[in-house]
C-alpha positions in Angstrom: -47.2 72.6 1.3 -48.0 69.1 1.5 -45.1 66.9 2.6 -43.7 64.8 -0.1 -44.4 61.1 0.2 -41.8 58.4 0.3 -39.9 57.9 -3.0 -40.5 54.7 -5.0 -37.2 54.0 -6.7 -36.8 51.5 -9.6 -35.8 48.0 -8.6 -32.0 47.7 -8.7 -30.4 45.5 -11.4 -27.8 43.0 -10.5 -24.5 43.9 -12.0 -22.9 41.2 -14.2 -19.3 40.6 -13.2 -16.6 38.4 -14.8 -15.1 35.8 -12.6 -11.9 37.0 -10.9 -9.8 34.5 -12.9 -11.1 36.0 -16.1 -13.3 34.0 -18.5 -13.1 33.8 -22.2 -15.4 32.5 -24.9 -14.0 30.8 -27.9 -15.3 28.8 -30.8 -13.6 25.5 -31.4 -11.5 25.1 -34.4 -13.2 21.9 -35.4 -16.6 23.8 -35.6 -15.0 26.3 -38.0 -13.6 23.7 -40.2 -16.9 21.7 -40.1 -18.8 24.8 -41.0 -16.5 25.4 -44.0 -17.1 21.8 -45.0 -20.8 22.3 -44.9 -20.6 25.2 -47.4 -17.9 23.8 -49.6 -20.2 23.5 -52.6 -21.2 27.2 -52.3 -18.2 29.2 -51.3 -15.2 27.1 -52.5 -12.6 29.1 -54.4 -10.5 26.2 -55.8 -11.0 22.7 -57.0 -8.5 19.8 -56.9 -8.2 16.6 -58.8 -5.7 13.8 -58.5 -4.6 11.1 -60.8 -7.2 8.5 -61.9 -6.5 4.8 -61.1 -4.8 2.8 -63.9 -7.9 0.7 -64.5 -10.2 3.7 -64.8 -8.9 6.1 -67.5 -11.9 8.5 -67.1 -11.0 11.7 -65.2 -12.4 11.8 -61.7 -14.6 14.6 -60.5 -13.2 17.8 -59.0 -12.9 18.2 -55.2 -14.2 21.6 -54.1 -12.0 23.3 -51.4 -11.2 26.6 -49.8 -7.7 28.1 -50.3 -7.6 29.3 -46.7 -8.1 25.8 -45.4 -5.5 24.3 -47.8 -3.0 27.0 -46.7 -3.7 26.4 -43.1 -3.2 22.6 -43.3 -0.4 22.3 -45.9 2.9 24.1 -46.4 2.8 23.0 -50.0 -0.4 25.0 -50.7 0.7 27.9 -48.5 3.8 28.3 -50.6 1.9 27.9 -53.9 -0.9 30.3 -53.2 1.5 33.0 -51.8 3.7 32.8 -54.9 3.2 34.3 -58.3 3.1 30.9 -59.9 0.4 30.4 -62.6 -1.2 27.6 -60.5 -1.9 30.1 -57.7 -4.4 31.9 -59.8 -6.2 28.8 -61.3 -9.6 27.8 -60.2 -9.0 24.1 -61.2 -5.8 22.6 -60.0 -4.8 19.1 -61.1 -2.3 17.1 -58.9 -1.2 14.3 -61.2 1.4 13.1 -58.7 -1.2 12.0 -56.1 -3.8 9.2 -56.7 -7.3 10.8 -56.6 -8.6 8.4 -53.9 -5.7 9.3 -51.6 -6.2 13.0 -52.3 -9.9 12.7 -51.3 -8.8 11.2 -48.0 -6.3 14.0 -47.3 -8.8 16.7 -48.2 -11.4 15.1 -46.0 -8.8 15.1 -43.1 -8.2 18.8 -43.7 -11.9 19.3 -43.0 -12.0 17.3 -39.9 -12.7 13.8 -41.1 -10.2 11.3 -39.6 -8.4 8.8 -41.9 -8.7 5.2 -40.7 -5.4 3.3 -40.7 -6.9 0.1 -39.4 -6.2 -2.8 -41.7 -4.4 -0.5 -44.1 -1.9 -2.5 -46.2 1.7 -1.5 -46.7 1.1 -0.2 -50.2 -1.8 2.0 -49.0 0.2 3.3 -46.1 3.1 4.2 -48.4 0.9 5.9 -50.9 -0.7 8.0 -48.2 2.6 8.8 -46.6 4.1 9.8 -50.0 1.2 12.0 -50.8 1.2 13.7 -47.4 5.0 14.2 -47.7 4.5 15.8 -51.1 1.9 18.1 -49.7 4.0 18.7 -46.5 1.4 17.5 -44.0 3.7 16.1 -41.2 0.9 14.8 -39.0 -0.3 12.3 -41.7 3.3 11.3 -42.6 4.1 10.7 -38.9 1.0 8.5 -38.4 1.9 6.3 -41.5 5.5 6.1 -40.4 4.5 4.9 -36.9 2.2 2.2 -38.5 4.9 0.9 -40.9 7.6 1.0 -38.3 5.6 -1.3 -36.0 5.6 -3.9 -38.8 9.4 -4.0 -39.0 10.5 -6.4 -36.3 13.8 -8.1 -35.5 12.2 -11.6 -35.5 10.2 -10.9 -38.7 12.2 -8.4 -40.6 10.2 -7.1 -43.5 13.0 -5.1 -45.0 10.9 -4.3 -48.1 9.5 -1.5 -45.8 13.0 -0.1 -45.4 13.6 -0.5 -49.2 10.4 1.4 -50.0 11.1 4.1 -47.4 14.5 4.8 -49.0 13.1 4.7 -52.5 10.3 7.2 -51.7 12.7 9.4 -49.6 10.5 9.1 -46.5 13.4 10.3 -44.3 11.9 9.7 -40.9 10.8 6.2 -41.7 14.0 5.3 -43.4 16.0 6.5 -40.4 13.9 4.6 -37.9 14.3 1.4 -39.9 18.0 1.9 -40.1 18.2 2.5 -36.4 16.5 -0.9 -35.7 18.7 -2.7 -38.2 21.8 -1.0 -36.9 21.0 -2.2 -33.3 20.7 -5.8 -34.5 23.2 -5.6 -37.3 25.3 -8.7 -36.5 22.3 -11.1 -36.1 20.6 -9.8 -39.2 23.9 -10.2 -41.2 24.3 -13.7 -40.0 20.8 -14.7 -40.8 21.1 -13.3 -44.3 18.3 -10.7 -43.8 20.3 -7.9 -45.4 20.5 -9.8 -48.7 17.1 -8.5 -49.6 18.1 -4.8 -49.4 18.3 -2.7 -52.5 21.5 -1.0 -53.4 20.2 2.4 -52.2 19.0 0.9 -48.9 22.4 -0.8 -48.4 24.2 2.4 -49.0 21.9 4.3 -46.7 22.5 1.6 -44.0 26.3 1.4 -44.1 26.7 5.2 -44.1 25.3 5.3 -40.6 27.4 6.1 -37.6 25.0 4.0 -35.4 25.8 0.5 -36.5 26.3 -1.6 -33.3 29.4 -3.6 -34.3 32.7 -4.4 -32.7 34.8 -3.5 -35.6 34.6 -2.2 -39.2 35.4 -5.7 -40.5 31.8 -6.7 -39.6 30.4 -3.9 -41.8 32.7 -4.9 -44.6 31.6 -8.5 -44.2 28.0 -7.5 -44.5 28.8 -5.7 -47.7 30.7 -8.7 -49.0 27.8 -11.0 -48.3 25.4 -8.6 -50.1 27.6 -8.4 -53.2 28.1 -12.1 -53.5 24.5 -13.3 -53.1 24.4 -16.1 -55.8 21.2 -15.0 -57.6 22.1 -11.3 -57.6 25.9 -11.3 -58.1 25.8 -10.3 -61.7 23.7 -7.2 -61.0 25.5 -6.3 -57.8 29.2 -6.7 -58.7 29.2 -3.4 -60.7 28.0 -1.6 -57.6 31.0 -2.7 -55.5 33.2 0.3 -55.8 30.3 2.6 -54.8 29.6 0.5 -51.7 33.3 0.4 -50.8 33.3 4.2 -50.7 30.9 4.2 -47.8 33.1 1.8 -45.7 35.6 3.1 -43.2 38.4 1.6 -45.2 41.2 2.8 -43.0 39.7 0.8 -40.1 39.7 -2.6 -41.9 42.1 -5.1 -40.4 44.7 -6.8 -42.5 43.4 -10.1 -41.2 40.0 -9.5 -42.6 41.4 -8.7 -46.1 43.6 -11.7 -45.9 40.7 -14.0 -45.1 38.7 -13.0 -48.2 38.6 -15.7 -50.9 40.5 -15.1 -54.2 38.0 -13.0 -56.2 38.2 -9.8 -58.3 36.0 -8.0 -55.7 38.5 -8.9 -52.9 41.3 -7.3 -55.0 39.2 -4.2 -55.6 38.4 -3.9 -51.8 42.1 -4.4 -50.9 43.1 -1.7 -53.4 40.5 0.7 -52.1 41.7 0.1 -48.5 45.3 0.6 -49.5 44.4 3.9 -51.3 42.4 5.1 -48.3 45.3 4.3 -46.0 47.8 6.2 -48.2 45.4 9.2 -48.4 45.0 9.2 -44.6 48.8 9.2 -44.1 49.1 12.1 -46.5 46.2 14.1 -45.2 45.5 14.3 -41.5 42.0 15.5 -42.3 41.2 12.1 -43.7 40.9 10.9 -40.2 37.3 12.3 -40.3 36.5 9.1 -42.2 36.3 7.1 -39.0 32.9 6.0 -37.7 32.2 8.3 -34.7 29.9 5.9 -32.9 31.7 2.7 -33.7 31.3 0.8 -30.4 30.3 -2.5 -28.9 26.8 -1.9 -27.8 25.5 -5.2 -29.1 27.2 -8.5 -28.3 26.3 -11.9 -29.5 27.5 -14.7 -27.1 27.6 -18.2 -28.5 26.3 -20.7 -26.0 25.9 -23.8 -28.0 26.9 -25.2 -31.4 25.0 -27.9 -33.4 27.5 -28.8 -36.0 25.3 -31.5 -37.6 22.5 -29.0 -38.3 24.9 -26.1 -38.9 23.3 -23.8 -36.3 24.7 -22.0 -33.3 22.7 -20.7 -30.3 23.4 -17.0 -29.6 22.3 -14.8 -26.7 22.0 -11.1 -26.9 23.8 -10.0 -23.8 21.8 -6.7 -23.7 18.3 -8.2 -23.8 19.0 -11.8 -22.8 17.1 -13.1 -25.8 18.3 -16.3 -27.3 18.0 -17.4 -31.0 19.6 -19.8 -33.4 21.5 -18.7 -36.5 23.3 -20.6 -39.2 27.1 -20.7 -39.2 29.6 -21.5 -41.8 30.8 -25.2 -41.9 34.2 -25.7 -40.4 37.2 -26.8 -42.4 37.5 -30.6 -42.9 39.4 -32.7 -40.3 38.5 -30.4 -37.5 38.1 -32.1 -34.1 34.7 -32.0 -32.4 33.4 -31.0 -30.0 35.1 -27.6 -30.4 36.5 -25.6 -27.5 34.7 -22.4 -26.4 37.1 -19.5 -25.8 36.5 -15.8 -25.6 38.1 -13.8 -28.5 37.7 -10.1 -28.3 34.1 -9.0 -28.0 32.7 -12.4 -29.1 32.7 -15.9 -27.8 34.4 -17.7 -30.6 34.6 -21.4 -31.3 38.1 -22.8 -31.6 38.9 -26.2 -32.8 42.3 -27.7 -33.7 43.4 -29.0 -37.1 46.5 -31.1 -37.6 49.3 -29.1 -39.2 51.4 -30.4 -42.1 54.8 -31.5 -40.8 53.5 -31.9 -37.2 52.0 -29.6 -34.6 48.5 -28.2 -34.9 46.6 -25.2 -36.4 44.1 -23.5 -34.2 41.0 -22.7 -36.2 38.8 -19.9 -34.7 35.2 -19.3 -35.7 34.0 -15.7 -35.3 30.2 -15.4 -35.2 30.3 -11.7 -36.0 31.6 -12.4 -39.5 30.5 -16.0 -39.8 33.9 -17.2 -40.9 36.6 -19.7 -39.8 40.2 -18.5 -39.8 43.5 -20.1 -38.9 45.8 -18.7 -36.2 49.0 -20.3 -37.4 50.9 -23.5 -36.5 51.5 -24.4 -32.9 54.0 -27.1 -31.9 51.6 -29.2 -29.8 49.9 -32.5 -30.4 46.4 -31.8 -31.6 45.0 -34.6 -29.4 46.7 -33.4 -26.2 46.3 -29.6 -26.2 43.9 -27.3 -24.4 43.1 -23.6 -25.1 42.4 -20.6 -23.0 42.6 -16.8 -23.2 44.1 -14.6 -20.5 45.3 -11.0 -20.6 44.0 -10.6 -24.2 46.2 -13.4 -25.5 45.3 -17.0 -26.4 47.3 -19.8 -24.8 47.7 -23.4 -25.8 49.0 -26.0 -23.3 49.9 -29.6 -23.7 52.6 -31.9 -22.3 55.2 -29.7 -20.8 54.8 -26.9 -23.3 52.9 -23.6 -23.2 52.4 -21.4 -26.2 51.0 -17.9 -26.5 49.5 -16.4 -29.7 50.3 -12.8 -30.5 47.7 -11.2 -32.8 50.0 -8.4 -33.9 52.6 -10.9 -35.0 50.1 -13.5 -36.1 52.3 -16.3 -34.7 52.6 -18.6 -31.7 55.6 -18.2 -29.3 56.8 -20.9 -26.8 56.7 -19.7 -23.2 58.1 -21.1 -20.0 57.5 -24.9 -19.7 55.7 -26.7 -17.0 57.5 -28.8 -14.3 55.3 -31.8 -15.0 53.9 -33.3 -18.1 50.1 -33.2 -18.2 48.0 -34.9 -20.9 44.3 -34.7 -21.6 44.1 -31.7 -19.3 41.6 -28.9 -19.0 42.7 -25.3 -18.7 40.8 -22.3 -17.3 41.7 -18.6 -17.3 40.7 -16.6 -14.2 42.0 -13.4 -12.6 45.0 -13.2 -14.9 46.1 -16.8 -14.1 45.9 -20.1 -16.0 44.6 -23.0 -14.0 45.3 -26.6 -15.1 43.1 -29.4 -13.8 42.4 -33.1 -14.4 44.4 -35.0 -17.0 47.2 -37.6 -16.6 50.3 -36.5 -14.8 53.7 -38.1 -15.6 57.0 -37.4 -14.0 59.7 -35.3 -15.7 62.6 -37.4 -16.8 
């Protein structure tokens, strides 16, 4: 038998192997949406139409769409098409709450076409945000909110943005605007910026626990200013009681209420504060009315006063930024230049006014509420006294006499006299001590 020849096997095939880390193949989501967009005219199963513009009464054309795309992009459509609502079965679905031009942009974005926000005016941004909010598309709402928020600045407060956000119930934008205003509440109050707020925006603002103020008096002062804007008083006075309900009335000081001018609104505020205090005493749960985050996180420090122009220079101690704001004119017969003394969390301006029957009245200007107030009569000569604050109390010194003012008693009390008589002196508080310098010293008889 012939010996078999060598075998001629088939050439071997290389075996395809997956990489050790595992490889996957996926089709990008954009390609899917773009593909659906290409066949919208052929396979669409619903058509949408928005409201026509006011100057074009003719109905706009229908926009072809796919239910599956609408449901994937919008919680509004997802809920609608999953429900047993009559609209869920319709082929043609009108949306009269949304302008047709805005609806076209939103549907285009659902199919992968970006919406350009460059150069978009406030009205257009609000219309787009409102429509997206209605359709529950948070990405578009967030983009419009960011755009509008950047246009609300401390130096150029366009509070119409805040007003519109509150009116349209755009919660995120309204809250961001409120946070900015709350951080700079004192300066915006002094400049009169808050006068342009609507009643709904004002209520939304003062309800906040994040107003950076030193005391509730400053919030009440902002409300008082808003109510008494000359051109708007007639329309705003009926809203006073509703605004007062949102103040922390139990935290108002008696001094603030006493400083208000004689006015029916002042009487209503005082009555509301009295009722709130009585309710708090009767019901321990009423203490929940306090402002949880009431704190001094923002301080305005007065560094200069220009009494001829009616302006004061203030420095934000947190940012170091300086700006000029108007201040209320002082009472007549006040001596200038005024003395600068710290009072609480502000640097107040104190000047001395001659008192009837002798002595002097110390007038203090508080920048946080833009108001002058008297601190009672002190038995010193107005031309020979100096003022300083130490240990939380204000002192007045002149001649051989030293007076201390007690806020809780709202009166001056004579303290230990000096061994020498010093006129035209200066006084400085440091480290819990009062230091006297300069002046003319005469011997004690």
